[in-house]
C-alpha positions as CSV (number, residue, x, y, z in Angstrom):
1,M,129.0,66.6,119.4
2,P,127.2,66.5,115.9
3,E,127.6,69.9,113.7
4,E,123.2,69.9,114.0
5,A,124.0,70.8,117.6
6,W,126.0,73.9,117.0
7,L,125.0,77.1,117.3
8,T,125.1,79.3,114.5
9,A,127.0,82.7,115.2
10,R,124.6,86.1,115.4
11,L,125.1,89.5,114.8
12,I,122.7,89.8,117.9
13,P,122.8,86.8,120.2
14,T,119.9,86.2,122.5
15,S,122.1,84.2,124.9
16,G,123.3,86.2,128.1
17,I,120.2,87.7,128.6
18,N,119.9,87.6,132.5
19,G,116.7,90.3,133.3
20,A,114.3,92.7,132.2
21,Q,117.0,96.0,132.4
22,E,119.5,93.7,129.8
23,Q,116.5,92.5,127.7
24,E,115.6,96.2,127.3
25,R,119.1,97.4,126.8
26,R,119.9,94.8,124.1
27,A,116.7,95.2,122.2
28,T,117.1,99.2,122.0
29,S,120.7,98.8,121.0
30,A,119.6,96.6,118.4
31,L,116.7,98.4,117.1
32,L,118.5,102.0,116.9
33,A,121.9,100.8,115.4
34,V,119.6,98.7,112.5
35,M,117.6,101.7,111.6
36,S,120.8,103.7,111.4
37,S,122.8,101.1,109.4
38,V,119.4,100.2,107.3
39,R,118.7,103.6,105.7
40,E,115.3,102.3,104.1
41,F,114.0,100.5,107.3
42,G,114.9,103.7,109.2
43,R,113.4,106.1,107.5
44,A,110.0,103.6,107.2
45,I,109.9,104.1,111.0
46,V,110.8,107.8,111.8
47,Q,109.3,109.4,108.5
48,P,105.1,108.7,109.9
49,L,106.4,110.3,113.2
50,G,107.4,113.7,111.5
51,A,111.1,113.2,110.5
52,P,112.4,115.0,107.9
53,A,114.3,112.6,105.0
54,G,118.3,112.9,106.1
55,Q,121.0,111.1,107.8
56,L,120.1,109.3,110.9
57,Q,121.9,109.1,114.0
58,T,121.1,106.9,117.2
59,F,122.4,107.1,120.7
60,I,121.8,104.9,123.4
61,E,121.1,106.1,127.5
62,V,122.3,109.8,127.0
63,P,122.4,112.0,130.1
64,F,120.1,114.6,131.1
65,K,119.8,116.6,133.9
66,L,115.9,117.8,135.4
67,G,116.4,119.9,138.4
68,D,119.0,118.2,140.9
69,K,118.6,115.1,139.2
70,Q,119.8,113.1,136.2
71,Y,118.2,110.6,134.0
72,F,119.0,108.0,131.5
73,P,116.6,107.7,128.5
74,D,116.7,104.3,126.8
75,G,117.5,105.9,123.5
76,L,117.8,109.3,121.1
77,I,117.2,109.7,117.5
78,R,118.6,112.5,115.6
79,V,117.8,113.3,111.8
80,V,119.6,115.9,109.8
81,R,118.9,117.9,106.7
82,G,120.4,120.7,105.8
83,Q,119.6,123.4,108.5
84,R,116.9,121.5,109.9
85,Q,116.9,118.9,112.6
86,W,114.6,116.2,114.1
87,T,115.4,115.0,117.5
88,A,113.1,112.7,119.3
89,L,114.1,110.8,122.9
90,V,113.3,106.9,123.1
91,E,112.0,104.7,125.8
92,V,111.7,101.0,125.4
93,K,110.0,98.0,127.7
94,T,110.0,94.8,127.0
95,A,108.0,91.6,128.1
96,G,105.1,92.1,130.4
97,N,106.6,95.4,131.5
98,E,104.4,98.9,131.0
99,L,105.4,102.5,130.1
100,A,104.7,104.8,133.2
101,A,102.8,107.9,133.2
102,E,105.4,109.5,135.5
103,Q,108.3,108.5,133.9
104,L,107.2,109.5,130.3
105,E,105.9,113.2,131.9
106,R,109.7,113.5,133.0
107,Y,111.0,112.8,129.6
108,L,108.5,114.9,128.1
109,D,109.9,117.9,129.9
110,I,113.6,116.5,129.3
111,A,112.5,117.2,125.3
112,R,110.5,120.4,126.1
113,E,113.6,122.0,127.7
114,N,116.0,120.7,125.0
115,D,114.3,122.1,121.9
116,F,113.3,118.2,121.3
117,D,110.4,117.8,118.7
118,A,109.1,114.0,120.2
119,L,109.2,111.6,122.7
120,I,109.1,107.4,121.1
121,T,107.5,104.8,123.3
122,I,108.0,101.0,122.1
123,S,106.5,98.3,123.9
124,N,104.4,95.1,123.6
125,E,101.4,97.0,124.6
126,I,99.2,97.5,121.5
127,P,96.5,100.5,121.7
128,P,92.8,99.8,120.3
129,V,93.5,102.6,118.0
130,A,96.9,103.8,115.7
131,G,97.7,106.8,116.7
132,Q,96.2,106.6,120.3
133,H,99.0,106.0,123.3
134,P,98.3,103.3,125.8
135,T,99.5,106.0,128.7
136,A,97.6,108.8,129.3
137,V,99.8,111.8,130.2
138,D,98.9,115.4,131.2
139,K,98.4,117.0,128.0
140,R,99.7,120.4,128.9
141,K,102.9,118.6,128.7
142,L,102.1,118.0,124.7
143,R,101.8,121.4,123.5
144,K,105.6,121.7,122.2
145,V,106.3,118.0,122.3
146,T,104.5,115.0,120.6
147,M,104.4,111.7,121.8
148,H,104.4,108.3,119.5
149,H,103.9,104.8,120.4
150,L,105.2,101.8,118.4
151,P,104.3,98.3,119.7
152,W,107.1,95.7,118.8
153,S,104.7,93.8,116.6
154,M,104.4,96.7,114.3
155,V,108.3,97.2,114.7
156,L,108.8,93.3,113.5
157,T,105.9,94.4,110.8
158,E,107.7,96.9,109.4
159,A,111.2,95.2,109.2
160,V,109.7,92.2,107.8
161,M,107.8,94.5,104.9
162,Q,110.8,96.3,104.4
163,K,112.9,93.2,103.9
164,E,110.9,90.8,102.0
165,Y,108.6,93.2,100.0
166,R,110.0,96.7,99.5
167,G,113.6,95.7,99.5
168,V,116.9,96.9,100.4
169,A,119.1,98.1,98.2
170,D,122.4,97.3,99.3
171,P,122.6,93.4,100.3
172,D,124.9,93.5,103.5
173,Q,122.1,96.0,105.0
174,A,119.6,93.5,103.8
175,W,121.4,90.7,105.8
176,I,121.6,92.7,108.7
177,L,118.0,93.7,108.9
178,G,117.1,89.9,108.7
179,E,119.2,89.5,112.1
180,L,117.3,92.2,113.5
181,I,114.1,90.2,112.4
182,R,115.6,87.0,113.7
183,Y,116.4,88.8,116.9
184,L,112.9,90.4,117.6
185,E,111.4,86.6,116.5
186,H,112.9,85.1,119.6
187,P,111.1,84.4,122.4
188,R,114.0,85.6,124.9
189,S,114.1,89.3,122.9
190,G,110.9,90.0,125.1
191,A,109.4,91.6,121.6
192,M,106.1,89.1,122.2
193,E,103.4,89.1,120.4
194,F,99.6,89.7,121.4
195,N,99.2,87.0,123.9
196,D,96.6,87.8,126.5
197,M,93.3,89.1,126.9
198,G,94.0,90.5,130.6
199,P,92.7,89.7,133.9
200,A,88.9,91.0,133.3
201,W,88.7,88.5,130.4
202,V,87.3,85.4,132.4
203,P,85.1,87.5,135.0
204,A,83.7,89.3,131.7
205,R,82.9,85.8,129.9
206,E,81.5,84.7,132.6
207,A,78.9,87.5,133.5
208,V,77.8,87.8,129.7
209,N,76.8,84.0,129.7
210,A,75.2,84.6,133.1
211,G,73.9,88.0,131.6
212,T,74.6,89.8,134.2
213,L,77.3,92.3,133.0
214,R,76.4,96.0,132.8
215,A,78.1,99.0,130.6
216,G,79.5,100.2,133.8
217,D,81.3,97.4,134.8
218,I,84.9,97.7,134.3
219,H,85.6,94.5,133.0
220,A,83.4,95.1,129.9
221,A,85.6,98.5,129.1
222,E,89.0,96.6,129.7
223,V,88.0,93.8,127.5
224,A,86.1,96.1,124.6
225,G,90.0,97.7,124.5
226,R,91.7,94.4,124.3
227,F,89.5,93.1,122.0
228,D,90.1,96.5,119.7
229,A,94.1,95.8,120.5
230,L,93.2,92.2,119.2
231,V,92.1,92.8,116.1
232,R,94.6,95.5,115.5
233,Y,96.9,93.2,115.9
234,S,95.5,90.7,113.7
235,C,95.8,93.7,111.0
236,L,99.8,93.8,111.6
237,K,100.2,89.9,111.4
238,L,97.8,89.2,108.3
239,G,99.8,92.3,106.8
240,R,103.1,90.9,107.9
241,R,102.4,87.8,105.5
242,L,100.8,89.6,102.3
243,G,103.0,92.4,102.3
244,I,100.6,94.9,102.8
245,E,99.5,97.5,105.4
246,V,96.2,95.9,106.6
247,V,94.6,98.6,108.8
248,P,91.4,97.9,111.2
249,A,88.2,98.9,109.5
250,L,87.0,102.0,111.5
251,S,84.5,105.0,110.3
252,R,86.0,108.4,110.4
253,K,83.6,109.3,113.6
254,D,86.1,106.2,115.3
255,L,89.1,107.4,114.5
256,S,88.5,111.0,115.8
257,D,86.8,109.6,119.0
258,P,88.4,106.4,120.2
259,A,86.4,106.7,123.5
260,A,83.0,106.4,121.4
261,R,84.2,103.6,119.8
262,T,84.6,101.7,123.0
263,Q,81.7,102.8,124.7
264,G,79.9,101.4,121.4
265,L,81.7,98.1,121.7
266,I,80.9,98.1,125.4
267,N,77.1,98.5,124.4
268,Q,77.1,95.8,122.1
269,L,78.8,93.4,124.6
270,T,76.4,93.9,127.4
271,T,73.2,94.0,125.3
272,A,74.1,91.3,122.7
273,G,77.1,89.6,124.3
274,T,79.1,90.0,121.1
275,M,81.7,92.2,119.7
276,T,82.6,93.1,116.2
277,G,85.8,94.5,114.6
278,G,86.9,94.7,110.7
279,L,89.9,94.4,108.9
280,K,90.4,97.1,105.3
281,I,92.6,95.0,103.3
282,P,93.9,96.6,99.9
283,G,92.2,95.4,96.6
284,A,89.5,93.1,98.6
285,V,86.2,93.4,97.4
286,G,85.4,94.7,101.0
287,P,86.4,94.9,104.5
288,L,86.8,91.6,106.3
289,L,84.5,91.7,109.5
290,V,84.7,89.6,112.7
291,T,82.2,89.2,115.3
292,A,82.8,87.3,118.4
293,D,80.1,86.0,120.5
294,L,80.6,84.9,124.1
295,R,77.3,83.8,124.4
296,A,77.3,81.0,121.7
297,G,81.3,80.4,121.8
298,R,81.8,81.3,118.1
299,I,83.9,83.5,115.7
300,T,82.3,84.4,112.4
301,C,84.2,85.9,109.8
302,R,81.8,87.8,106.9
303,V,82.3,89.9,103.5
304,D,79.7,91.8,102.0
305,I,79.4,92.0,97.7
306,D,77.4,93.8,95.3
307,A,75.5,91.7,93.1
308,P,75.8,91.9,89.4
309,K,74.0,95.0,88.2
310,E,72.7,92.8,85.1
311,G,71.2,89.3,84.4
312,R,68.3,87.7,86.3
313,P,68.6,86.6,90.0
314,A,69.9,82.8,89.4
315,T,72.5,84.5,87.0
316,R,74.1,86.8,89.9
317,V,73.9,84.0,92.2
318,N,75.7,81.6,89.8
319,W,78.4,84.3,89.0
320,L,79.0,84.4,93.2
321,V,79.0,80.5,93.2
322,R,81.8,80.4,91.0
323,Q,84.1,82.4,92.5
324,L,83.5,80.2,95.6
325,R,84.7,76.8,93.7
326,T,87.0,75.7,96.1
327,A,85.3,77.6,99.6
328,P,84.1,75.0,102.2
329,E,80.4,74.0,101.6
330,T,79.6,75.1,105.6
331,L,79.9,78.9,104.1
332,R,76.5,80.8,104.9
333,I,75.6,82.8,101.7
334,E,72.6,85.2,102.0
335,A,71.2,87.4,99.4
336,F,69.6,90.7,99.6
337,A,66.8,92.2,97.3
338,L,66.8,95.8,96.1
339,H,64.7,98.3,98.4
340,A,64.6,95.5,100.9
341,R,64.6,95.9,104.8
342,G,66.3,93.4,107.2
343,A,67.7,90.0,106.9
344,G,67.7,88.1,103.4
345,N,67.3,84.7,102.6
346,A,70.3,82.6,103.7
347,E,71.6,78.9,102.8
348,L,74.6,77.0,103.2
349,L,77.0,76.9,100.2
350,R,76.6,73.5,99.7
351,T,72.7,74.1,99.0
352,V,73.1,76.9,97.0
353,R,75.4,75.0,94.6
354,E,72.8,72.7,93.8
355,S,69.9,74.8,93.7
356,P,71.2,78.5,92.7
357,T,67.5,80.0,93.7
358,S,67.1,78.9,97.1
359,I,68.1,82.0,98.3
360,I,66.0,84.1,95.8
361,G,62.9,85.1,97.8
362,D,61.2,87.1,95.1
363,A,61.9,86.4,91.7
364,S,60.6,89.8,90.3
365,K,62.8,91.5,92.7
366,E,66.0,92.4,91.7
367,L,69.2,91.2,93.8
368,R,71.6,94.0,95.3
369,A,74.1,92.1,97.4
370,F,75.5,88.8,98.9
371,R,77.0,88.1,102.3
372,V,79.4,85.6,102.3
373,A,79.9,84.5,106.1
374,Q,81.7,81.5,108.2
375,S,81.3,80.4,112.0
376,T,84.0,78.7,113.8
377,P,84.4,78.0,117.6
378,A,85.6,80.3,120.0
379,G,88.5,79.5,122.4
380,T,87.8,80.4,126.0
381,K,90.8,80.7,127.3
382,R,92.6,84.2,128.0
383,G,96.2,83.6,126.9
384,A,97.4,82.0,123.2
385,G,97.5,78.5,122.7
386,R,95.5,75.6,122.2
387,G,91.9,76.7,123.1
388,A,92.6,80.0,123.7
389,F,90.3,82.8,122.2
390,I,93.6,85.0,120.8
391,D,94.4,81.8,118.7
392,S,91.2,81.2,117.4
393,L,90.0,84.7,116.4
394,L,93.3,84.8,114.5
395,G,93.1,81.6,112.9
396,A,89.7,82.4,111.9
397,I,90.6,85.6,110.3
398,D,93.6,83.7,108.1
399,E,91.2,81.2,106.8
400,F,88.8,83.2,106.2
401,Y,90.9,85.3,103.9
402,E,92.6,82.3,102.9
403,Q,89.4,80.5,101.3
404,V,87.3,83.0,100.6
405,L,88.0,86.5,100.7
406,Q,91.5,86.3,98.4
407,N,89.2,84.8,96.2
408,L,86.5,87.1,95.5
409,K,86.7,90.1,92.7
410,P,84.2,92.5,92.4
411,W,81.1,92.4,89.2
412,M,82.8,94.7,86.2
413,P,80.1,95.4,83.1
414,A,81.4,93.6,79.9
415,P,83.7,96.7,77.7
416,P,81.8,98.0,74.8
417,R,82.7,95.6,71.7
418,L,83.6,97.3,68.3
419,R,81.4,96.8,64.7
420,S,83.3,94.7,62.1
421,A,83.1,96.2,58.9
422,D,81.3,92.8,57.9
423,E,78.7,93.2,60.3
424,P,75.5,94.3,59.2
425,V,73.9,98.0,60.5
426,A,70.3,97.8,60.8
427,V,68.9,101.4,59.7
428,E,65.6,102.6,60.8
429,P,63.3,104.6,58.7
430,V,63.2,107.7,58.4
431,A,60.1,109.9,58.8
432,G,59.4,112.5,55.5
433,S,59.3,115.8,57.5
434,L,62.8,115.0,58.7
435,I,64.3,114.7,55.3
436,S,66.1,117.6,54.3
437,T,67.9,118.4,50.7
438,A,70.7,121.1,52.0
439,I,74.0,119.5,51.7
440,S,75.5,118.0,54.6
441,S,78.8,116.6,55.6
442,Q,77.2,112.9,55.9
443,D,76.4,112.9,51.8
444,G,78.9,111.3,49.8
445,P,81.8,112.2,47.6
446,D,79.0,113.2,44.9
447,H,77.2,115.7,47.6
448,G,78.0,118.6,44.9
449,A,75.5,117.2,42.6
450,T,72.0,117.8,41.8
451,A,70.0,117.3,44.8
452,P,67.6,114.4,44.0
453,V,63.8,115.2,44.2
454,V,61.9,114.0,46.8
455,I,58.4,113.3,45.8
456,P,55.1,112.4,48.5
457,A,54.3,108.8,47.8
458,Q,50.4,107.8,48.4
459,D,50.9,105.8,51.4
460,G,52.1,108.4,53.5
461,G,55.9,108.1,52.9
462,V,58.1,109.7,50.4
463,R,59.8,108.5,47.2
464,I,62.9,109.6,45.1
465,A,62.2,111.3,41.8
466,G,63.8,108.9,39.0
467,V,63.8,105.9,41.6
468,P,61.4,103.0,40.6
469,S,59.1,102.5,43.4
470,E,58.9,98.6,44.4
């Protein structure tokens, strides 16, 4: 057998995984072991959950008694710093397995009886809003114990960002973290990417096209939730490539009331057949907004950018066009005038390049903002792969950011210039009534000399005694 066919030995092998139970056990053990070995990675995972900075210890399948029965949570994390101790139970699901409310409530009872601080769940379920748990439990059980959820895609993103961008001090620990990344990226690990819009996708899409989808339809709520989850997954995926934290662009109201956000998305889907989400990217000129139009079968990515505060309208348009030098000519450019309402004047980029005035409606009005948008076909399949909605939306976001958004910079006014010594300074004439003969700090070195005598002139001005008039 040639050497090319030999399998490289791995720290965390994917061979020998025979079922869901073995898959969950291996994923749990690998993750917790690396968290305790690579200090920076373990800290990045537990710090947002309320753990102090201290020594991190991890265990798997710790037995606990609840009533007359014995239970084995998948894992346990303990962080010790001085006299303070933070402990959390861990429940893990892989592949398509979902978390069960009854099991989580049982572990919450165990945590409360043992004075533990938290319950951490890890699965492929992605809640629509960060901080929201995908499984509803009795809220009374959360009075003393907090419950956190980490999607596998988020765990993988944290691992990649820590190794590739933030850095790991010890080279051996960096290699160990790389082995975890390699394992989680393998299809047999069970840590799947977002690859399904859910069973309600096809009925909801057909109802939108037929105009029969109603706000109370259960399919509408499920598709709206999956769309928000897909947008959040796109944030994790793009942030993994950029090495920064990309989060959904949500208002304070949406963050405080996720149910209202979902209801608004349902209303948009049932009335217009569209769903809109956003990505907040650090350093970008604005949030990247993406709209899926199920009736037209199109995905539109757009960004709004403020126009320059000075210059003629055509000059402001050229300022934008210069930044889109390498962008596709099929981009739609829309210009909005100051104090104007409604839609602005829009043209394709190829037209604006030839005639910047084509999007200027009234040259006497000042342009306040531009909108740059790109429309691409939307897939229809519920899964992942060619012709799927998920891949078409993720591809549209990546393409728009790479070709458009990362090249846009906000307008900045020119800084004030220092005057050179040789540059002449224009002196404005001073009225005679404002001239004073008192000594001032603005006088020259001979300010102690006799003050000049100011004599009114016949033309209404003034002249200084002893100085002949011109």
